[in-house]
C-alpha positions in Angstrom: -29.4 31.4 -35.9 -27.8 29.5 -32.9 -27.8 25.7 -32.9 -30.0 25.9 -29.8 -32.6 27.9 -31.6 -32.3 25.9 -34.8 -32.7 22.9 -32.8 -35.8 24.3 -31.1 -37.2 25.3 -34.6 -36.8 21.7 -35.8 -38.6 20.4 -32.8 -41.8 22.3 -34.0 -41.7 21.2 -37.6 -43.3 18.1 -38.8 -42.6 15.8 -41.9 -46.1 14.1 -43.2 -46.5 10.6 -44.1 -49.7 9.3 -45.2 -51.2 5.9 -44.6 -54.3 4.0 -45.6 -56.1 2.9 -42.4 -58.2 -0.5 -42.6 -60.5 -1.9 -40.2 -59.7 -5.3 -39.3 -62.9 -5.6 -37.0 -65.7 -3.0 -36.2 -63.8 0.1 -34.5 -65.9 2.5 -32.3 -64.5 5.8 -30.9 -67.5 7.3 -29.1 -69.0 10.7 -29.0 -70.1 9.9 -25.5 -73.8 10.0 -26.5 -76.1 6.9 -26.2 -78.8 7.0 -28.7 -82.1 5.6 -27.6 -84.6 3.8 -29.6 -87.7 5.9 -30.6 -86.1 8.9 -29.6 -82.9 9.1 -31.6 -83.5 6.5 -34.1 -86.7 4.7 -35.3 -87.3 1.3 -37.4 -89.7 1.2 -40.3 -90.1 -1.2 -43.1 -86.9 -3.1 -42.3 -84.6 -0.1 -42.1 -83.3 1.9 -39.2 -83.6 5.6 -39.5 -81.0 7.8 -37.3 -83.1 11.3 -36.9 -81.6 14.5 -37.3 -82.6 15.9 -33.8 -81.7 19.5 -34.9 -83.7 19.5 -38.0 -86.6 17.8 -36.1 -86.7 20.7 -33.4 -86.6 23.3 -36.0 -89.6 21.6 -37.7 -91.4 21.4 -34.4 -90.6 25.2 -33.3 -93.9 26.3 -34.4 -95.6 23.5 -32.2 -94.3 24.3 -28.5 -96.6 21.9 -26.8 -95.0 19.1 -29.0 -91.2 20.3 -28.3 -92.3 20.5 -24.6 -93.8 16.7 -24.6 -90.6 15.4 -26.2 -88.3 17.1 -24.0 -89.9 15.8 -20.7 -90.1 12.5 -22.4 -94.0 12.1 -22.3 -94.0 11.4 -25.9 -91.4 9.9 -28.7 -90.2 10.6 -32.1 -93.1 8.6 -33.7 -95.5 11.0 -32.1 -93.5 14.0 -33.4 -93.5 12.3 -37.1 -97.2 12.1 -36.8 -97.5 15.9 -35.9 -95.3 16.7 -38.9 -96.8 14.1 -41.2 -93.6 13.0 -42.3 -91.7 9.7 -43.0 -88.7 9.1 -41.0 -86.2 9.2 -43.8 -87.3 12.7 -44.6 -85.5 13.8 -41.4 -82.9 11.3 -40.9 -79.1 12.1 -41.0 -78.7 8.5 -42.2 -80.6 5.4 -42.9 -79.4 1.7 -42.6 -80.8 -1.6 -43.9 -82.0 -3.9 -41.4 -83.0 -3.3 -37.7 -80.5 -2.9 -34.8 -82.4 -5.0 -32.4 -81.0 -3.2 -29.5 -82.5 -0.5 -27.2 -79.8 1.8 -27.4 -76.8 2.9 -29.7 -73.4 4.0 -28.8 -73.0 7.1 -31.2 -69.7 7.4 -33.1 -67.6 10.6 -32.7 -68.5 13.0 -35.6 -67.1 16.3 -37.0 -68.9 19.6 -36.6 -70.5 19.1 -39.9 -71.8 15.7 -38.8 -69.5 13.3 -40.8 -68.1 10.1 -38.8 -64.7 10.7 -37.4 -61.8 8.7 -36.2 -60.1 11.1 -33.8 -56.2 11.5 -34.2 -55.9 11.4 -30.3 -57.3 7.9 -30.2 -55.0 6.5 -32.9 -52.1 8.3 -31.0 -53.1 6.7 -27.9 -52.9 3.1 -29.5 -49.4 3.9 -31.1 -48.5 5.2 -27.5 -49.3 1.9 -26.2 -46.9 0.1 -28.7 -44.2 2.7 -27.8 -44.5 1.8 -23.9 -44.8 -2.0 -24.9 -41.5 -1.6 -27.0 -39.7 0.0 -24.0 -41.0 -2.7 -21.5 -40.3 -5.9 -23.1 -37.1 -7.7 -24.3 -37.1 -10.9 -26.4 -35.6 -13.8 -24.5 -33.9 -16.3 -26.9 -33.7 -18.9 -24.1 -37.7 -19.1 -23.6 -38.4 -17.6 -27.0 -40.8 -15.3 -25.2 -41.3 -11.6 -24.6 -40.1 -10.8 -20.9 -40.1 -7.5 -19.1 -37.0 -5.5 -19.4 -35.1 -4.5 -16.3 -36.0 -0.9 -16.8 -39.7 -1.7 -17.3 -39.6 -3.9 -14.1 -37.9 -1.0 -12.2 -40.4 1.6 -13.5 -43.4 -0.6 -12.8 -42.3 -1.0 -9.1 -41.8 2.8 -8.9 -45.4 3.5 -10.5 -47.0 1.1 -8.1 -45.0 2.6 -5.1 -45.9 6.2 -6.3 -49.6 5.0 -5.3 -48.9 3.7 -2.0 -50.4 6.5 -0.1 -49.6 9.9 1.1 -46.3 11.2 0.1 -45.7 8.4 -2.4 -45.0 10.7 -5.6 -42.4 9.9 -8.1 -39.0 10.4 -6.9 -40.4 12.4 -3.8 -42.0 15.0 -6.1 -45.6 14.8 -4.8 -46.9 17.0 -7.4 -46.8 14.4 -10.1 -48.9 12.0 -8.2 -52.0 14.1 -8.7 -51.5 13.8 -12.4 -51.6 9.9 -12.4 -54.8 8.1 -11.9 -53.6 4.5 -12.8 -50.3 2.8 -12.8 -50.5 2.9 -16.3 -50.3 6.8 -16.4 -47.2 6.7 -13.9 -45.5 3.9 -16.1 -45.7 6.1 -19.1 -44.3 9.1 -17.2 -41.6 6.7 -16.1 -40.7 5.4 -19.6 -41.6 8.1 -22.0 -40.1 11.2 -20.4 -36.5 12.5 -20.8 -33.7 11.5 -18.7 -33.6 14.6 -16.3 -37.4 14.0 -15.5 -36.8 10.3 -14.8 -33.6 11.2 -12.7 -34.8 14.4 -10.9 -38.5 14.6 -11.2 -38.5 18.2 -12.8 -41.4 19.3 -14.7 -41.7 18.4 -18.5 -44.9 19.5 -19.8 -45.3 18.4 -23.4 -41.9 16.8 -23.7 -42.4 13.2 -23.6 -40.8 10.7 -26.4 -44.5 11.0 -28.3 -43.5 14.4 -29.5 -42.1 12.4 -32.2 -45.3 11.5 -33.7 -48.4 13.6 -34.2 -51.5 12.3 -35.8 -54.4 14.2 -37.5 -58.5 13.4 -37.2 -59.6 11.1 -40.1 -63.1 11.6 -41.5 -65.0 8.6 -42.9 -67.7 7.7 -45.4 -71.0 7.0 -44.1 -71.0 3.8 -46.4 -67.9 2.5 -44.2 -70.2 2.9 -41.0 -72.4 0.0 -39.6 -74.3 -0.5 -36.4 -72.6 -3.6 -34.7 -74.2 -5.3 -31.8 -72.3 -6.2 -28.9 -72.5 -8.6 -25.8 -69.7 -9.3 -23.3 -68.2 -12.6 -22.6 -67.4 -12.8 -18.8 -66.5 -15.3 -16.1 -68.8 -16.6 -13.4 -68.4 -19.2 -10.8 -70.1 -21.7 -13.3 -67.8 -20.7 -16.2 -68.0 -18.6 -19.2 -71.4 -16.7 -19.7 -72.7 -13.6 -21.5 -74.1 -10.4 -20.6 -75.3 -7.0 -22.1 -72.5 -4.6 -22.7 -73.6 -2.2 -20.2 -72.9 -1.5 -16.5 -74.6 -3.9 -13.8 -75.7 -6.3 -16.3 -76.8 -9.6 -15.3 -74.8 -12.6 -16.7 -76.6 -15.4 -18.7 -75.3 -18.8 -19.6 -76.4 -18.8 -23.2 -75.5 -16.2 -25.9 -78.9 -16.4 -27.4 -80.8 -15.7 -24.4 -83.0 -12.6 -25.0 -82.5 -11.3 -21.6 -78.7 -11.1 -22.5 -79.6 -8.0 -24.5 -77.2 -6.5 -27.1 -76.3 -3.0 -27.1 -75.8 -1.3 -30.7 -72.5 0.3 -31.2 -72.0 2.6 -34.3 -68.6 1.7 -35.7 -66.3 1.7 -38.8 -67.3 -1.8 -40.4 -64.8 -4.4 -41.2 -63.0 -3.6 -44.5 -63.9 0.2 -43.9 -61.0 2.5 -45.1 -59.9 6.1 -44.7 -56.5 7.9 -44.7 -54.6 9.2 -42.0 -51.5 11.8 -41.6 -48.7 10.6 -39.4 -46.3 13.6 -38.8 -42.8 12.9 -37.8 -40.6 15.5 -36.0 -37.3 16.2 -38.0 -35.4 16.8 -34.7 -35.9 13.1 -33.7 -35.1 12.1 -37.3 -31.8 14.1 -36.9 -30.9 12.3 -33.7 -31.6 9.0 -34.7 -28.0 7.0 -34.7 -24.6 8.4 -34.4 -23.3 12.2 -35.3 -21.1 11.0 -37.9 -21.4 13.1 -41.1 -24.0 15.6 -39.4 -23.5 19.2 -38.1 -21.9 18.4 -34.8 -23.2 21.6 -33.3 -26.7 21.1 -34.3 -26.6 17.5 -33.0 -25.5 18.3 -29.7 -28.0 21.0 -29.2 -30.6 18.6 -30.4 -29.4 16.4 -27.8 -30.0 18.9 -25.1 -33.2 19.9 -26.5 -34.5 16.4 -26.3 -32.7 15.0 -23.4 -33.3 11.2 -24.7 -30.7 8.5 -25.2 -30.3 7.7 -28.9 -31.8 4.3 -28.8 -34.9 5.5 -27.0 -35.2 8.2 -29.6 -35.5 5.7 -32.6 -38.3 3.7 -30.8 -41.2 5.6 -32.4 -39.8 5.4 -35.9 -39.6 1.5 -35.5 -43.5 1.6 -34.7 -44.3 -0.9 -37.5 -42.0 -3.6 -36.1 -43.2 -2.9 -32.6 -46.8 -3.2 -33.8 -46.1 -6.9 -35.2 -44.4 -8.0 -32.0 -47.4 -6.6 -29.9 -49.9 -8.1 -32.3 -48.4 -11.3 -32.4 -48.3 -11.4 -28.5 -51.8 -10.2 -28.1 -53.0 -12.8 -30.8 -51.5 -15.9 -28.9 -52.9 -14.5 -25.6 -56.3 -14.0 -26.9 -56.5 -17.3 -29.1 -55.7 -19.2 -25.8 -58.3 -17.3 -23.9 -61.0 -18.3 -26.4 -60.0 -21.8 -27.0 -60.2 -22.4 -23.0 -63.7 -21.1 -23.2 -64.6 -23.2 -26.1 -65.5 -19.9 -28.3 -63.6 -21.4 -31.3 -65.0 -18.9 -33.9 -63.1 -16.1 -31.8 -59.9 -18.4 -31.7 -59.9 -19.0 -35.3 -60.2 -15.1 -36.0 -57.1 -14.5 -34.0 -55.4 -17.5 -35.8 -56.1 -15.6 -39.2 -55.0 -12.2 -37.8 -51.9 -13.7 -36.7 -51.2 -15.1 -40.1 -51.9 -11.9 -41.6 -49.2 -10.1 -39.2 -46.7 -12.7 -40.0 -47.2 -12.1 -43.6 -46.6 -8.4 -43.2 -43.0 -9.0 -41.9 -40.5 -6.7 -43.4 -43.1 -3.9 -44.5 -44.0 -0.8 -42.9 -47.5 -2.0 -41.9 -48.8 -1.1 -38.5 -51.2 -3.1 -36.5 -53.0 -1.5 -33.6 -56.1 -1.8 -31.5 -58.0 1.4 -31.2 -61.1 2.8 -29.2 -63.8 0.9 -27.5 -63.7 -2.8 -26.6 -59.9 -3.1 -26.5 -59.7 -3.5 -22.7 -56.9 -3.7 -20.4 -54.7 -5.6 -22.8 -54.6 -3.2 -25.5 -53.8 -0.3 -23.0 -50.6 0.6 -21.2 -51.8 -1.6 -18.2 -51.4 -4.6 -20.4 -47.8 -4.1 -19.8 -47.9 -5.4 -16.1 -47.2 -9.1 -16.2 -46.7 -11.6 -13.2 -46.0 -9.9 -9.8 -46.5 -6.5 -11.2 -50.1 -7.3 -12.4 -50.8 -9.1 -9.1 -49.7 -5.8 -7.1 -51.5 -3.5 -9.6 -54.9 -5.6 -9.0 -54.4 -5.5 -5.3 -53.6 -1.9 -4.9 -56.5 -0.8 -7.3 -59.1 -3.4 -6.7 -59.0 -4.7 -10.2 -61.1 -7.6 -11.0 -62.0 -10.5 -8.6 -59.3 -12.5 -6.9 -60.6 -15.9 -7.7 -60.8 -15.1 -11.7 -58.0 -14.5 -14.3 -57.8 -10.7 -15.3 -59.1 -9.3 -17.3 -62.0 -11.7 -17.3 -64.4 -9.9 -19.9 -64.3 -9.5 -23.5 -66.5 -7.2 -25.8 -67.6 -9.0 -28.8 -69.4 -8.1 -32.0 -72.5 -10.5 -32.8 -73.1 -11.6 -36.5 -76.6 -12.1 -37.9 -77.1 -15.2 -36.1 -76.6 -13.6 -32.6 -73.3 -15.8 -32.5 -70.1 -13.8 -31.3 -67.9 -13.3 -34.2 -65.4 -10.5 -33.8 -63.6 -8.6 -31.4 -63.5 -4.7 -31.5 -60.8 -2.1 -32.7 -58.2 -3.8 -34.5 -56.9 -1.7 -37.7 -54.1 -1.9 -40.2 -52.2 1.0 -41.5 -50.3 0.7 -44.9 -48.1 3.7 -45.9 -49.4 5.3 -49.3 -46.2 7.0 -50.2 
């Protein structure tokens, strides 16, 4: 086998490493379905029952009139249960203690067998953000703060220019413009793709830096799932206010205002755990560092196959370090946001998370923000700061000019209807 063939074969292989994932806050990655009260779930005797709709339909198959009434919305699940003379728990896919106190619930992603699921694609998206962040910021010893790197500034400028109108594609190649819906997409392409693409704009399907990492789906136990209730903290001309976590909801001044209705969110509960497989490419591992003591022919063939600078290849393998750096930066930013709005419970929550991240220094623990509620700051767009963020806002109409951006946060409520936690934070610890 030639060195080039061996390098390509290594690129297709994967080395598995297993991690324990712990939810530090409610985590929701949705199925895309919104469950409605008295249709998909019912509340009875202090419990909430999520109905198995397929089973309910099978049981009603002999009563076409009943099926038609349900399908057309002329009746609800309670009427169906009366027809069947059944209690809701008999056809529930799961039942939980307590009432949801929400008209609808955002459903968690589930496997074909109905088990709650954390898709690997969602977790990989969070780690992708960490890698982009690591490529975008340098630590400035003078200011003791993270500042955009020269490369990131140039990439962000190019990303914004590429969306400036007709003919503004990457490096003059307009076919790339159609793939990028936001400056974040363009920024990822400019930071994560091989040198030849960054220089010449040649096609590179499936060749970005995140080939180094693959992540499998993780199933969860029903006992680790809760129905959290969420509201949105937002800005108004009168200051901070609350609204429902739904489009076009009206802001209210008080968090306990009954008209600022909460939405239910099926989520991995705080403290819920699962195991996740991270798979690393052995070809990326081979090319980390210098070629001394290695098969030089294979090393050179691997460099040609991957076409990345050695320091850039090392970035995905340092994901734990990057996660702590970004995590601490986000904690500082979010804590200040809540202190300014006098939401001190959330400010204290971020102080505790900051301490946990600091204690993990030197370990292989990974901190990330996954799924619903993470917002702009947890995505690649959050890399844009200063003039770059102002330009992105102007070009894409992000937020209102008179407000800080982003101006809203989705928050989970406690039993007393008070905002208690953000969404999405997880910790991964290697098992072996």
